[in-house]
C-alpha positions in Angstrom: 133.3 -109.3 145.4 131.8 -108.0 142.8 130.2 -111.5 140.5 131.6 -109.8 137.3 135.3 -109.6 138.8 135.5 -113.7 138.0 134.2 -113.3 134.5 136.4 -109.8 133.7 137.6 -110.1 130.0 141.4 -110.3 129.2 142.7 -106.8 129.1 140.5 -105.6 132.1 141.3 -105.7 135.7 139.9 -104.2 138.8 141.5 -102.6 141.6 140.0 -102.4 144.7 140.6 -100.0 148.1 139.3 -96.7 148.9 139.3 -95.6 145.1 138.6 -98.9 143.3 139.1 -98.5 139.6 139.2 -100.4 136.4 142.6 -100.5 134.7 142.3 -101.4 130.7 145.5 -102.6 129.1 145.3 -104.3 125.6 147.3 -103.7 122.3 145.3 -100.8 120.9 145.0 -98.8 124.2 145.6 -98.5 127.9 143.4 -96.6 130.5 141.6 -96.4 133.8 138.2 -95.5 135.1 137.3 -94.7 138.7 134.0 -96.5 140.1 133.9 -92.9 142.1 132.2 -90.5 139.8 132.2 -93.0 136.8 135.3 -91.0 136.1 137.8 -92.0 133.2 141.2 -90.6 134.7 143.8 -92.4 131.9 143.4 -93.4 128.2 146.2 -93.7 125.6 146.3 -95.1 122.1 148.9 -97.6 121.8 152.5 -95.9 121.3 151.2 -92.3 122.2 151.3 -90.4 125.0 148.5 -89.8 128.0 145.7 -88.2 126.5 143.8 -86.8 129.7 145.1 -84.5 132.4 144.5 -85.1 136.2 146.0 -82.7 138.9 148.4 -84.1 141.2 146.6 -82.2 143.8 143.7 -84.0 143.3 141.6 -85.9 146.1 140.0 -89.7 145.5 137.6 -91.3 147.0 134.0 -91.7 147.5 131.8 -88.3 147.8 134.7 -86.7 146.1 134.9 -85.1 142.9 138.2 -86.0 140.8 140.1 -82.9 139.4 140.7 -84.2 136.1 140.0 -86.9 133.7 136.4 -87.0 132.6 133.8 -86.1 135.7 130.4 -86.6 134.7 128.8 -83.3 135.6 124.9 -84.0 135.8 121.8 -83.9 136.1 122.8 -80.1 136.4 125.7 -78.3 135.2 127.5 -75.3 137.4 124.5 -74.7 139.9 121.7 -75.6 137.7 119.6 -72.9 135.8 118.0 -71.8 138.9 121.7 -71.1 140.4 120.9 -72.4 143.6 121.7 -76.2 143.3 124.1 -78.2 145.2 126.8 -79.8 144.7 128.3 -78.0 142.0 128.2 -79.9 138.3 125.7 -82.2 140.1 125.8 -85.7 142.3 126.6 -87.9 139.4 130.8 -87.1 139.7 130.7 -88.0 143.4 128.4 -91.1 143.7 130.3 -94.7 143.4 128.8 -96.3 140.4 128.6 -99.8 139.9 129.9 -102.4 137.3 127.4 -103.9 135.6 128.8 -105.5 132.4 132.2 -105.7 131.1 133.3 -107.6 127.6 136.1 -107.3 124.9 135.7 -106.9 120.9 139.1 -107.3 119.4 141.4 -105.0 121.2 138.5 -102.6 122.6 137.4 -103.3 126.0 133.6 -102.0 127.0 132.5 -101.5 130.6 128.8 -100.3 131.6 128.4 -98.6 134.6 125.5 -97.9 136.4 124.1 -95.3 138.9 123.2 -96.7 142.0 119.2 -96.7 142.5 118.7 -93.2 144.3 116.7 -95.1 147.0 120.2 -96.3 148.1 121.7 -92.6 148.0 118.9 -90.8 149.5 121.1 -88.9 151.8 123.4 -87.7 149.5 123.1 -83.7 148.3 121.2 -83.3 145.5 119.5 -86.6 145.2 116.1 -85.3 146.3 116.0 -82.5 143.9 115.3 -85.3 141.0 112.6 -87.9 140.4 113.3 -90.9 142.6 113.2 -93.5 139.8 116.0 -91.7 137.6 118.6 -93.7 136.4 121.6 -93.6 134.5 124.0 -95.6 132.5 127.6 -94.8 131.5 128.9 -96.9 128.6 133.1 -96.6 128.0 135.0 -98.1 125.4 138.8 -98.0 125.4 141.1 -99.3 122.9 142.8 -96.9 119.8 139.8 -94.8 120.7 138.0 -93.7 123.7 134.0 -93.7 123.3 132.0 -92.5 126.4 128.0 -92.8 126.3 125.8 -91.5 129.1 122.3 -92.3 129.0 120.0 -90.7 131.4 116.1 -91.6 132.0 113.2 -90.7 134.0 110.7 -93.0 133.9 107.4 -91.4 135.4 108.3 -87.7 135.6 109.1 -85.1 133.4 112.7 -83.7 133.9 115.1 -80.9 132.8 118.6 -82.1 132.4 122.1 -80.7 132.3 124.9 -82.7 131.6 128.8 -82.4 130.5 131.4 -84.9 129.9 134.0 -82.6 131.7 136.8 -83.8 129.7 140.5 -82.5 130.9 143.1 -82.6 128.1 147.0 -82.7 128.8 148.6 -80.2 126.8 152.1 -78.7 126.4 151.4 -75.2 126.9 147.7 -73.9 126.5 149.1 -70.7 125.3 150.6 -72.3 122.1 147.3 -74.5 121.5 144.5 -73.7 119.5 141.0 -75.5 118.9 139.4 -76.0 115.7 135.6 -76.6 114.6 134.0 -73.7 116.8 134.4 -70.8 114.0 131.1 -68.7 113.9 129.5 -70.5 116.7 128.0 -68.6 119.4 128.7 -68.7 123.0 127.8 -67.4 126.7 131.0 -66.3 128.1 131.1 -66.9 131.6 134.5 -66.0 132.5 135.4 -62.4 134.2 135.1 -59.5 132.2 133.2 -61.6 129.3 130.2 -60.6 127.4 127.0 -62.8 127.8 126.9 -63.6 124.0 129.6 -63.5 121.7 130.3 -65.0 118.3 133.7 -67.1 117.4 135.8 -65.9 115.0 138.4 -68.2 113.9 140.3 -70.7 115.9 139.8 -70.7 119.7 143.3 -69.6 121.2 144.0 -68.9 125.1 145.2 -65.8 126.5 143.1 -65.5 130.0 140.8 -67.4 131.7 138.2 -69.0 129.6 134.9 -70.1 130.3 132.6 -70.8 127.5 129.6 -72.6 126.7 129.3 -73.2 122.6 126.0 -73.5 121.0 127.3 -76.2 118.5 126.9 -79.5 117.3 130.1 -79.9 115.6 133.2 -82.0 116.0 136.3 -80.0 117.8 140.1 -80.7 117.0 142.5 -79.9 119.7 145.8 -79.1 117.8 149.1 -79.0 120.4 151.8 -78.9 117.8 152.2 -81.8 115.4 149.5 -83.9 117.9 145.9 -83.5 116.9 142.7 -84.8 119.3 139.9 -85.1 117.6 136.5 -84.9 119.6 133.4 -85.9 117.8 129.8 -86.3 119.5 126.4 -86.8 119.3 123.4 -86.0 121.3 125.4 -82.9 122.3 123.9 -79.2 121.8 127.1 -77.7 123.3 131.0 -77.8 124.0 132.3 -76.0 126.8 135.7 -75.0 126.7 137.7 -74.0 130.1 140.9 -72.9 131.5 141.3 -71.6 135.1 144.4 -69.2 134.3 146.7 -68.2 137.1 144.3 -66.6 139.7 141.7 -69.0 139.8 143.7 -72.1 139.8 145.7 -70.6 142.8 141.9 -70.4 144.3 141.4 -74.3 144.2 143.1 -76.4 147.0 142.7 -79.4 144.4 144.6 -77.7 141.5 148.1 -76.7 141.2 149.3 -73.0 141.0 150.9 -73.7 137.9 149.2 -76.7 136.7 146.9 -74.4 134.3 149.5 -74.3 131.6 149.2 -78.1 131.0 145.5 -78.6 130.5 142.5 -77.4 128.8 138.9 -78.8 129.1 137.0 -79.4 126.0 133.7 -80.8 127.1 130.5 -82.7 125.7 127.3 -80.9 127.0 123.8 -79.9 127.3 123.8 -77.0 129.2 122.0 -73.7 129.5 119.6 -73.1 126.4 121.0 -76.5 125.3 119.8 -78.4 128.2 117.2 -81.3 127.5 113.9 -81.5 128.3 112.7 -85.3 129.0 108.9 -85.9 129.6 108.0 -88.8 131.3 109.1 -92.1 130.2 111.8 -90.5 128.1 115.7 -90.9 127.9 118.4 -88.9 126.4 121.9 -90.4 125.0 125.0 -88.4 124.7 128.4 -89.9 123.3 131.7 -88.1 123.0 134.3 -90.2 120.7 137.8 -89.0 121.2 140.7 -90.2 118.9 144.2 -88.9 118.2 146.1 -88.0 115.2 150.2 -87.6 115.5 151.9 -86.3 112.4 
C-alpha cells in the first residue's frame, strides 16, 4: 500500500490494478489521473461536460502511452532534434510515476507525482540517453480549473530538453471549431504538403491533417459553438496544434478511424527551436492552466 493512501484528502481516492489511477470528485470538479505516464485522462468543472478526449481504442497499463487525455511528452518531442531517439515523445509518458503528495485547498485537489529514480528504470528505452540523476515532478490541481505544472531538473550535467503537455480536447466537430490567440505567430508545419515555416493569419481552422509547432507564449482559446476552452501557460515557448485527419487516424492502431472528428490537440510545449537548455544544477518549470467558459 502506498503510505499516502491512508491520508488522502476528501475528494481524492485511488483505484489500483493493472492501470492504477487517482480519482478527484469535489463540488468544483471531477477528474482522473493515471499513474502510468502521470496522464490526466478526465477533467470537467462542476456542471460542465468532459473537457478531455480519450480514444475508445486507447491501451492502458505500464509501458504504454495512453491515446488521449494529457500525456507528458519529455524529455524530447517526437524523435528529438537528432531525429533518431526512441521511444517517440520520450519515456515520461510510459513509465509509472509515484504519488508523493496530496492535499485539498477548498474545493481544489492537488497531487504531486514524481518520476521514479532513473536507476530503478534503467532498462526502459531512452533512459540511458539522459543524465542518470535527472529528476521530474508533476503537480496537478483539479477543481474549477485544471492546472498542470511540470518541473525537470538536471543536477550535475547540462541537458537540452523538449517537452509538451500533449492535451487532447473533446470537440463537437473539428471542422467547425477554431482557435484564437495565434494570429501572426510563426509556425513549423509538419503535416504532409506543409511548408517548413509559415505565419498564421487570423484564427486557426481545420480542413486537413494539421501538425504545427507555433512559436508563441500567448494564451489560446478553443471556440466550439458557445463553449470556450482557455489554455493559459507559463514557461512555454511553443503551442503545438494537431489533428491526424482521416488517413493518419486509420493508420493508428489505438485511434478509431472516425474519431478524428471529435478531438483536437492544443499542446503547451517547448520544442524544436523553443527547446530549453539546462545548465548543470538548473531546472525548468512549465505550466498549463485550462478553464471553461460556457455561454
